[in-house]
C-alpha positions, 0 to 999 in steps of 0.5 A, spaced: 423 292 179 426 299 180 422 304 184 420 308 178 416 303 175 412 301 182 408 308 182 405 311 187 400 305 189 406 301 192 410 307 195 409 305 202 410 297 201 416 299 198 419 303 203 417 298 209 421 293 205 427 298 204 427 299 212 426 292 213 432 290 209 436 295 212 434 293 220 436 286 218 442 287 213 446 294 215 450 294 221 450 301 220 443 302 221 441 304 228 436 298 229 440 293 226 442 291 234 435 289 235 434 285 228 440 283 224 444 283 230 440 278 234 440 274 228 433 276 225 433 275 217 428 275 212 425 270 207 429 269 201 424 271 196 424 277 200 430 279 197 427 282 191 421 287 192 417 283 187 417 277 192 415 281 198 409 285 195 407 278 192 407 275 199 405 281 203 401 286 198 400 293 200 399 295 207 391 297 208 388 304 207 383 304 212 380 311 214 387 314 213 390 310 219 397 308 218 399 300 218 406 297 219 409 291 218 409 287 224 412 280 226 407 276 230 413 272 234 418 277 235 423 272 236 422 269 229 424 272 222 420 276 217 416 271 212 409 271 210 407 266 216 410 271 221 408 277 218 402 282 218 400 289 217 398 292 223 395 299 225 399 304 230 395 302 236 396 294 235 404 296 233 405 300 240 402 294 244 407 289 241 413 293 243 418 289 248 418 295 253 412 294 258 412 302 260 413 304 253 407 300 251 403 302 256 404 310 255 404 309 247 397 305 248 394 310 253 396 316 248 393 313 242 387 311 245 386 318 248 389 322 242 395 325 245 400 327 240 406 327 244 408 321 247 
């Protein structure tokens, strides 16, 4: 399945999939050291976008909030059982840095744009 056939309705899911694969597979990715460099991989079905989309579907579109792919257990791989779509607030609370987590959470709750 190529991008031109996906249409606009899958663009956010497609870009999430591309970025996830890059973090896991591409040593030149700035985030590789946190994912692929630590041995984080993804389900073999997710080699193709079709497989990823069948398992995860599109991110929710609720009141214009942005959702991103989150691993429930950050020490485990990307797969259907360990992944979910979460909003920015919840994603900020899942960051590994406690001080950054607190700052981001406070900023989101207060509507502060700069973090």
